N, C-alpha and C positions, 0 to 999 in steps of 0.2 A: 390375497396378498395385502399386507399392510403398506402404507405409504413408504415406510423405510425399506420394505422388501422391493417395492417398485423402483425406488431410486437406486438401490443396489443392482437390480437386474438391468436397469437402463445403463449403468456404468459397464456392466458385463457385456451387454449387447454392443455398445460403442467399441469396447475393446475387441470383441470378436470381429466386428466389421473392419476396424483398422488393421487387425492382425491379418485378415484375408487380403485386404488391399495392399498391404506391405509384402505379402507373399507374391502377389501379381508383379509388383515392381522388382522383387528379387529374382523372379523367374525371367523377366525381361532383361535383367542384368546378367543372366546366365549363372547365377549363384545357386539356383534351384534347378535341378534337372528332372528328367522323366516326365510322368504325367502329373497334372495338377488340376484338381476340381475344386472350385471355390464356392462359398456359401452366401455371399451378400444377397440380401433380400429375403432370406429364409430364417433369420435369427429368432423370430418369435416362436418358431416350431420347437426347436431343441430346448430353448430356455423355458418356454411355457410348460412343456411336458416334464422336464426335470425339476422345475420348481414344485410340481405336484408330487414328484417321486422323492427318492432319497439318493442324491448323487453320492457316489463312493460306497454306497451300501447295496443298492440294486445293481443288477448286472446289465450292462448296455453293450449292444453290438450294432454295427451299421455298415453301409457300403463304403465307397471310396471318397465321398464328400464328408470327411470324418474329423477334420481338425477341431471344429467348434465343439463337437460332441465330446471329444477327449478332454478338452479344456474345461467344459462344464462339469464333467465328472470329477475334476480335481487335478488333472495333469498340468504340470507347470508349463505355461506357454513357451518359456525359454527352451524347455526340453523338446517340445513339439517342433519349434522352429529349427532347432539343431538337427532333428531328424530329417526335416525337409532339406536342410543343407548337406545331408549325408555325413554328419559328424559323429564321432565316437560317443559324445554326450547325449545323443538322441535317444528317444525311448526304445528304439529297436537297434541301438548302436550304429545308426546310420545305414543299416542294411535294408530297411523297409521302404523308406521314403513316404511320400504323401499318402499313398493308398493303403499303407500298412502301419498306421499309428496304433500302438498297443500300450496299455498300462494296467496290468492285472492288479497292481497294488490299490488302484482306485476302482476296481471292478469294471474298467473299460476293456471289453474283450476283443476290441479290434475293429479296424476298417478292412473291408474285403473288396478285392477287385472283381471277383466273380459275381455277376448280376444275379441276385436272388440267393446267393450263397448263405447269407446270414439267417435266412428263415429257419432251416432245420437246426442250425447251431443254437439259435435262441430257444427253440423247443427243447433241445438237449440240456441247456442250462436250466430251464424251467423244470425239467424232469429231475435233474440233480437236486434242485432246491426242494422239490416235493418229497423226494426220497429221504433227504436229510432233515426235513421238518422245519426249515428256516422260514423267516418272515420276509425274505427278499422276494423280488419279482424280476423277471427278465424282460427287458425292453428292446425291441428290434425296430430301428429306424431304417426305412428304405423308400426309394422313389416309386412313383406310379408305374413305371415301365417294368419294374421287377415283378409285378403281379401277373405278368403274362408267362412267367416261367412255371413249368409244371410243378416244381418243388414248392411253390406257393400253395397250391391246392393240396398236395400231399401233407404238408406241414400243418395247415389249418385243420385238416381232417383229424390228424393224430392229436393235435393240441386240444381239440374239443373232446375227442374220445377219451383222452386221459385227464381232462379237466386241468390243464397245466396253468401255472401262474405266469402267463406271458402276455405282454401288451405289444401288439403290432401297430406301429405308427407309420402311416403312409404320408410322406411329404410330397404331395401332388403338385409339382411345378409345371404341369401341363405338357412336358416334352420328355421323350426318351431319346437322349442325345439330340438329334435334329428332327425327330419324327413327332408330330403333334399327336396327342392322345387319341383324337377322333379318327386318325388314320391307322391306328394299330389296335384299338381296343373296342370291342362291341358294346360294352357297358361302361359309360363314361364315369358315372358315380361309383368310385371304387368300393365304398363301404357297402354298397348293395350286393357286391359279389360274394360276400362272406355269409349271406343268408343260407347258402347251400349247406353250410356246416353248423347252422344253429348257433352262431357266435354273435354276441352283442356287438353292435357297431354304431358309429356316429360319424358325421361329417361336420366340419366347422371352418370358419375363417381362420386361415393360418397366418395372417398378417397382424392381427390384434392379439397381443400376448394375454390380455385379460380374458378374451374369449377362449384362447388355447388353454390357459390355465384352468378355467372353469370346466371345460370338457375333459381335460386330462385328469382333473381331480376325481371326476366320476369314474373314469376308466381305471385309474390306479387303485381307487378304493374297491372297485369291483374285483379286480384281479387279486389284490392283496387279501381280500376277505374270503378267498377260497371259492369264488363263484366261477372260476375258469377264465379262459382267454377273452381278450377284448381287441377290437380293431378300430382305430381312430384315424380318420382321413383329414388331413390339414391342407386346405387350398392355399397354395403359396406360389412363389415365382422367383426364379434365380435371375439376377440382373446380368450376370456374365454368361458366356457360353458354357456348354457342357464341360469342356476342358479348355486348356490354353490354345489348342489348335482349332477351336470352333469360332468361325467368323459371325455366327448368328444370322446367316443369310436366309434362314428358313422362317424368320418371324420379322414383323414390321417394327420399325422404331416407334411408331405410334402406339403399338401394343405395349412396348417396354415403358414408354413414358406414362401410359395410363396406370400401369402397376406401380410405378415409382411414386405416384401420388398417394399410394397407401403404403408407404414405407413403414416397416414395423418399428423402427427407432423413432421416427417422427411422430407416429401415432401415440406412443407412450410418452414421449417428451411433451407433446402438446397437451395431453391429458393432465399430466402433472402440473404444467404451468397454469392451465385453466383452473385447476383445483387449488392453486396457491401453494403448492407443495414443492415447487421448483421455480427458479428464475432463469431468464435467458443468460445472465452472467454466470450462474452456477453451471449451466449446461456447457457454455463455452470453456469454463474451467475444467470440466470433465474431459472435453475433447483435447484440450491442451495437455493435461496430465497423462491422458492415454497415449497421445503421440510421443511424449517424452519417454514414457515407459517402454513403448514398442521399440523406439530407436535406441535408447540408451541402455536398456537392459536386455530385451528379447533379441534384437538384431545383434547387439554387441556380443552377447553370449554365444550366439550361433557362429558368428564370424571369427571369434577368438578361440573357439573349441578346436581340438585336434582332429585331424583326419584319421580314419581307422588305419591301423598299421597293416602294411602289406603282409607281414608275417602271420596276421590273424585272418587271412583271406578265407580259410576253411574252418575257422574256429566254431562257427555256429551251423555248419552244414551237417545234417543228421544222417544223410545217406549219400 
Protein backbone atom coordinates (compact mmCIF):
# COMPACT_ATOMS: atom_id res chain seq x y z
CA UNK A 1 0.00 0.00 0.00
CA UNK A 2 1.20 3.51 -0.78
CA UNK A 3 1.35 6.20 1.94
CA UNK A 4 -1.88 7.67 0.52
CA UNK A 5 -3.51 4.22 0.68
CA UNK A 6 -2.47 3.88 4.31
CA UNK A 7 -3.83 7.32 5.26
CA UNK A 8 -7.12 6.49 3.55
CA UNK A 9 -7.34 3.13 5.32
CA UNK A 10 -6.50 4.78 8.65
CA UNK A 11 -9.46 7.13 8.15
CA UNK A 12 -11.66 4.16 7.31
CA UNK A 13 -10.54 2.23 10.38
CA UNK A 14 -11.23 5.22 12.61
CA UNK A 15 -14.68 5.51 11.07
CA UNK A 16 -15.34 1.79 11.57
CA UNK A 17 -14.27 2.03 15.23
CA UNK A 18 -16.42 5.10 15.91
CA UNK A 19 -19.37 3.58 14.03
CA UNK A 20 -19.26 0.51 16.26
CA UNK A 21 -18.80 2.54 19.44
CA UNK A 22 -21.80 4.65 18.46
CA UNK A 23 -23.78 1.43 17.92
CA UNK A 24 -22.95 0.47 21.50
CA UNK A 25 -24.26 3.81 22.75
CA UNK A 26 -27.44 3.58 20.66
CA UNK A 27 -28.08 0.09 21.98
CA UNK A 28 -27.74 1.30 25.55
CA UNK A 29 -30.24 4.06 24.67
CA UNK A 30 -32.61 1.31 23.44
CA UNK A 31 -32.60 2.70 19.92
CA UNK A 32 -31.10 -0.54 18.59
CA UNK A 33 -32.74 -3.80 19.62
CA UNK A 34 -32.10 -7.49 19.21
CA UNK A 35 -28.59 -8.91 19.13
CA UNK A 36 -25.54 -6.74 18.53
CA UNK A 37 -21.99 -8.04 17.98
CA UNK A 38 -19.29 -5.37 17.74
CA UNK A 39 -15.94 -5.31 15.93
CA UNK A 40 -13.56 -2.93 17.83
CA UNK A 41 -10.07 -4.41 17.97
CA UNK A 42 -10.37 -6.42 14.77
CA UNK A 43 -10.33 -3.57 12.20
CA UNK A 44 -7.03 -4.57 10.59
CA UNK A 45 -8.48 -7.95 9.61
CA UNK A 46 -11.29 -6.90 7.31
CA UNK A 47 -9.49 -3.82 6.02
CA UNK A 48 -6.22 -5.59 5.34
CA UNK A 49 -7.84 -8.44 3.43
CA UNK A 50 -10.17 -6.24 1.40
CA UNK A 51 -7.36 -3.85 0.46
CA UNK A 52 -5.70 -6.85 -1.18
CA UNK A 53 -8.98 -7.87 -2.84
CA UNK A 54 -11.49 -5.89 -4.91
CA UNK A 55 -14.28 -4.50 -2.72
CA UNK A 56 -17.58 -4.38 -4.56
CA UNK A 57 -16.27 -6.79 -7.19
CA UNK A 58 -15.35 -9.88 -5.20
CA UNK A 59 -18.13 -11.62 -3.28
CA UNK A 60 -17.95 -11.37 0.51
CA UNK A 61 -19.88 -13.28 3.16
CA UNK A 62 -19.46 -13.40 6.93
CA UNK A 63 -21.07 -14.21 10.27
CA UNK A 64 -23.05 -11.91 12.55
CA UNK A 65 -20.19 -9.47 13.37
CA UNK A 66 -20.82 -7.96 9.97
CA UNK A 67 -21.23 -4.16 9.98
CA UNK A 68 -17.64 -3.28 9.09
CA UNK A 69 -17.42 -5.89 6.34
CA UNK A 70 -20.50 -4.45 4.63
CA UNK A 71 -19.20 -0.89 4.87
CA UNK A 72 -15.78 -1.92 3.53
CA UNK A 73 -17.48 -3.54 0.54
CA UNK A 74 -19.12 -0.21 -0.26
CA UNK A 75 -22.41 -0.16 1.64
CA UNK A 76 -23.35 3.32 2.85
CA UNK A 77 -22.80 3.53 6.65
CA UNK A 78 -26.04 5.48 6.92
CA UNK A 79 -27.95 2.56 5.40
CA UNK A 80 -26.25 0.09 7.76
CA UNK A 81 -27.14 2.20 10.79
CA UNK A 82 -30.71 2.56 9.57
CA UNK A 83 -30.93 -1.22 9.40
CA UNK A 84 -29.68 -1.47 12.98
CA UNK A 85 -32.39 1.01 13.96
CA UNK A 86 -34.97 -1.17 12.19
CA UNK A 87 -35.87 1.55 9.70
CA UNK A 88 -37.37 1.24 6.22
CA UNK A 89 -34.27 2.87 4.72
CA UNK A 90 -32.05 0.07 6.01
CA UNK A 91 -30.33 -2.33 3.62
CA UNK A 92 -32.85 -5.05 4.55
CA UNK A 93 -35.74 -2.62 4.98
CA UNK A 94 -35.32 -2.82 8.74
CA UNK A 95 -36.29 -6.50 8.78
CA UNK A 96 -32.87 -8.03 9.30
CA UNK A 97 -31.12 -6.00 11.96
CA UNK A 98 -27.51 -6.29 13.05
CA UNK A 99 -26.94 -9.95 12.17
CA UNK A 100 -28.45 -9.76 8.67
CA UNK A 101 -26.77 -6.91 6.83
CA UNK A 102 -26.98 -7.50 3.06
CA UNK A 103 -26.01 -5.48 0.01
CA UNK A 104 -25.93 -7.52 -3.17
CA UNK A 105 -25.31 -4.35 -5.23
CA UNK A 106 -21.80 -4.28 -3.70
CA UNK A 107 -21.45 -8.08 -3.69
CA UNK A 108 -21.76 -8.21 0.10
CA UNK A 109 -23.75 -11.41 0.36
CA UNK A 110 -24.70 -11.06 3.98
CA UNK A 111 -24.07 -11.61 7.61
CA UNK A 112 -25.41 -14.89 8.97
CA UNK A 113 -26.55 -15.78 12.47
CA UNK A 114 -25.95 -19.51 12.04
CA UNK A 115 -22.41 -20.36 13.19
CA UNK A 116 -20.49 -21.84 10.26
CA UNK A 117 -23.38 -21.22 7.88
CA UNK A 118 -21.37 -19.06 5.45
CA UNK A 119 -18.82 -21.80 4.68
CA UNK A 120 -20.89 -23.75 2.11
CA UNK A 121 -22.52 -20.57 0.80
CA UNK A 122 -19.09 -19.13 0.00
CA UNK A 123 -18.20 -22.34 -1.81
CA UNK A 124 -21.44 -22.10 -3.75
CA UNK A 125 -20.63 -18.56 -4.83
CA UNK A 126 -17.16 -19.67 -5.86
CA UNK A 127 -18.65 -22.53 -7.88
CA UNK A 128 -20.94 -20.06 -9.65
CA UNK A 129 -17.96 -17.81 -10.44
CA UNK A 130 -16.08 -20.81 -11.78
CA UNK A 131 -18.98 -21.90 -13.98
CA UNK A 132 -19.48 -18.38 -15.35
CA UNK A 133 -15.78 -17.92 -15.98
CA UNK A 134 -15.48 -14.65 -14.07
CA UNK A 135 -12.37 -13.20 -12.43
CA UNK A 136 -14.07 -12.59 -9.07
CA UNK A 137 -13.30 -14.60 -5.97
CA UNK A 138 -15.46 -15.47 -2.96
CA UNK A 139 -14.19 -14.40 0.47
CA UNK A 140 -15.58 -15.97 3.63
CA UNK A 141 -14.84 -14.26 6.97
CA UNK A 142 -15.60 -16.29 10.10
CA UNK A 143 -14.36 -16.65 13.67
CA UNK A 144 -12.25 -19.44 15.08
CA UNK A 145 -15.15 -21.20 16.82
CA UNK A 146 -16.95 -21.75 13.51
CA UNK A 147 -14.21 -24.18 12.49
CA UNK A 148 -15.57 -26.80 14.87
CA UNK A 149 -18.74 -27.11 12.83
CA UNK A 150 -18.91 -30.17 10.60
CA UNK A 151 -19.77 -28.03 7.60
CA UNK A 152 -16.28 -26.48 7.84
CA UNK A 153 -14.69 -29.81 6.94
CA UNK A 154 -17.30 -30.72 4.33
CA UNK A 155 -16.84 -27.38 2.59
CA UNK A 156 -13.04 -27.41 2.59
CA UNK A 157 -13.05 -30.89 1.13
CA UNK A 158 -15.32 -29.91 -1.77
CA UNK A 159 -13.59 -26.54 -2.27
CA UNK A 160 -10.29 -28.31 -2.88
CA UNK A 161 -11.83 -31.15 -4.86
CA UNK A 162 -13.42 -28.64 -7.26
CA UNK A 163 -10.48 -26.19 -7.03
CA UNK A 164 -12.84 -23.32 -6.21
CA UNK A 165 -11.82 -19.62 -6.18
CA UNK A 166 -12.59 -19.09 -2.50
CA UNK A 167 -10.57 -17.49 0.30
CA UNK A 168 -11.43 -18.54 3.85
CA UNK A 169 -10.39 -15.92 6.42
CA UNK A 170 -10.37 -17.00 10.06
CA UNK A 171 -10.52 -13.99 12.38
CA UNK A 172 -9.16 -15.80 15.43
CA UNK A 173 -10.07 -13.64 18.44
CA UNK A 174 -9.33 -16.53 20.85
CA UNK A 175 -12.89 -17.02 22.12
CA UNK A 176 -16.08 -18.66 20.92
CA UNK A 177 -18.62 -16.55 22.82
CA UNK A 178 -17.24 -17.14 26.36
CA UNK A 179 -15.22 -20.29 25.73
CA UNK A 180 -11.46 -19.98 25.29
CA UNK A 181 -10.08 -21.68 22.20
CA UNK A 182 -7.93 -24.10 24.20
CA UNK A 183 -11.02 -25.41 26.02
CA UNK A 184 -12.89 -26.28 22.83
CA UNK A 185 -10.37 -27.05 20.12
CA UNK A 186 -7.68 -29.74 20.00
CA UNK A 187 -5.53 -27.94 17.42
CA UNK A 188 -5.03 -24.30 18.44
CA UNK A 189 -3.36 -23.11 15.23
CA UNK A 190 -6.37 -23.08 12.95
CA UNK A 191 -4.38 -22.86 9.73
CA UNK A 192 -2.86 -26.27 10.47
CA UNK A 193 -6.28 -27.92 10.39
CA UNK A 194 -6.71 -27.47 6.64
CA UNK A 195 -3.67 -29.60 5.74
CA UNK A 196 -6.07 -32.56 5.71
CA UNK A 197 -7.55 -31.10 2.53
CA UNK A 198 -4.28 -30.12 0.85
CA UNK A 199 -5.24 -26.43 0.94
CA UNK A 200 -2.61 -23.68 1.07
CA UNK A 201 -2.76 -21.87 4.42
CA UNK A 202 -0.98 -19.28 6.54
CA UNK A 203 -1.22 -17.56 9.91
CA UNK A 204 -0.23 -13.98 10.74
CA UNK A 205 -0.62 -11.06 13.14
CA UNK A 206 -4.14 -9.70 12.68
CA UNK A 207 -3.46 -6.41 14.52
CA UNK A 208 -0.95 -4.97 12.05
CA UNK A 209 -2.67 -4.02 8.81
CA UNK A 210 0.59 -4.05 6.84
CA UNK A 211 1.19 -7.65 7.87
CA UNK A 212 -2.43 -8.59 7.12
CA UNK A 213 -2.23 -6.93 3.71
CA UNK A 214 1.02 -8.69 2.78
CA UNK A 215 -0.39 -12.11 3.65
CA UNK A 216 -3.77 -11.35 2.12
CA UNK A 217 -2.13 -10.28 -1.14
CA UNK A 218 -0.46 -13.69 -1.41
CA UNK A 219 -3.75 -15.42 -0.59
CA UNK A 220 -5.88 -13.36 -2.98
CA UNK A 221 -3.39 -13.73 -5.84
CA UNK A 222 -3.29 -17.50 -5.24
CA UNK A 223 -7.07 -17.83 -5.44
CA UNK A 224 -7.60 -15.40 -8.32
CA UNK A 225 -4.91 -17.06 -10.44
CA UNK A 226 -6.85 -20.32 -10.48
CA UNK A 227 -4.76 -22.23 -7.96
CA UNK A 228 -7.75 -23.09 -5.81
CA UNK A 229 -8.84 -22.24 -2.25
CA UNK A 230 -6.69 -20.63 0.44
CA UNK A 231 -7.08 -20.41 4.24
CA UNK A 232 -5.72 -17.37 6.08
CA UNK A 233 -5.74 -17.18 9.88
CA UNK A 234 -5.50 -13.73 11.47
CA UNK A 235 -4.65 -13.56 15.18
CA UNK A 236 -6.75 -10.77 16.64
CA UNK A 237 -8.87 -9.76 19.64
CA UNK A 238 -12.27 -8.21 20.22
CA UNK A 239 -12.29 -5.52 22.88
CA UNK A 240 -15.94 -5.93 23.81
CA UNK A 241 -17.85 -9.06 24.67
CA UNK A 242 -19.29 -11.52 22.20
CA UNK A 243 -22.53 -9.55 22.21
CA UNK A 244 -24.15 -6.84 24.30
CA UNK A 245 -25.23 -9.37 26.94
CA UNK A 246 -21.65 -10.53 27.51
CA UNK A 247 -19.98 -9.27 30.72
CA UNK A 248 -16.57 -10.70 29.67
CA UNK A 249 -16.31 -12.48 33.01
CA UNK A 250 -14.39 -15.33 31.40
CA UNK A 251 -11.25 -13.31 30.67
CA UNK A 252 -9.02 -11.04 32.72
CA UNK A 253 -8.82 -7.27 32.39
CA UNK A 254 -5.03 -7.67 32.30
CA UNK A 255 -5.37 -9.73 29.13
CA UNK A 256 -7.61 -7.11 27.59
CA UNK A 257 -5.17 -4.30 28.39
CA UNK A 258 -2.28 -6.32 26.97
CA UNK A 259 -4.07 -6.64 23.62
CA UNK A 260 -5.07 -2.97 23.60
CA UNK A 261 -1.38 -2.10 23.61
CA UNK A 262 -1.38 -3.50 20.06
CA UNK A 263 -4.40 -1.59 18.87
CA UNK A 264 -4.60 -1.82 15.05
CA UNK A 265 -5.47 1.86 14.63
CA UNK A 266 -2.65 3.03 16.88
CA UNK A 267 -0.13 0.75 15.14
CA UNK A 268 -0.89 2.27 11.75
CA UNK A 269 -1.17 5.83 13.12
CA UNK A 270 2.20 5.64 14.88
CA UNK A 271 3.87 4.11 11.83
CA UNK A 272 2.66 6.94 9.61
CA UNK A 273 3.72 9.58 12.14
CA UNK A 274 7.17 7.99 12.51
CA UNK A 275 7.57 8.02 8.74
CA UNK A 276 6.65 11.71 8.57
CA UNK A 277 3.52 10.94 6.55
CA UNK A 278 1.05 12.08 9.22
CA UNK A 279 1.03 14.52 12.12
CA UNK A 280 -0.71 14.34 15.49
CA UNK A 281 -2.84 17.33 14.50
CA UNK A 282 -3.89 15.63 11.26
CA UNK A 283 -4.92 12.54 13.18
CA UNK A 284 -6.95 14.57 15.66
CA UNK A 285 -8.64 16.26 12.70
CA UNK A 286 -9.51 12.83 11.30
CA UNK A 287 -11.09 11.85 14.61
CA UNK A 288 -13.06 15.10 14.80
CA UNK A 289 -14.32 14.83 11.22
CA UNK A 290 -15.29 11.20 11.82
CA UNK A 291 -17.24 12.02 14.97
CA UNK A 292 -19.08 14.80 13.14
CA UNK A 293 -19.90 12.51 10.24
CA UNK A 294 -21.19 9.71 12.47
CA UNK A 295 -23.38 12.04 14.52
CA UNK A 296 -24.57 14.53 11.93
CA UNK A 297 -25.06 12.20 8.99
CA UNK A 298 -25.13 8.53 10.00
CA UNK A 299 -27.11 8.80 13.24
CA UNK A 300 -29.23 11.67 11.95
CA UNK A 301 -30.23 9.61 8.90
CA UNK A 302 -31.15 6.58 10.97
CA UNK A 303 -33.16 8.54 13.51
CA UNK A 304 -35.05 10.56 10.91
CA UNK A 305 -35.87 7.58 8.67
CA UNK A 306 -39.40 6.14 8.72
CA UNK A 307 -40.41 2.99 10.52
CA UNK A 308 -41.62 0.12 8.31
CA UNK A 309 -45.36 0.40 7.69
CA UNK A 310 -47.57 -2.06 9.58
CA UNK A 311 -49.39 -2.72 6.31
CA UNK A 312 -46.12 -4.13 4.91
CA UNK A 313 -45.68 -6.67 7.69
CA UNK A 314 -45.95 -9.65 5.31
CA UNK A 315 -44.50 -7.96 2.24
CA UNK A 316 -41.17 -9.80 2.23
CA UNK A 317 -42.37 -13.09 3.69
CA UNK A 318 -41.78 -15.79 1.08
CA UNK A 319 -43.77 -18.60 2.67
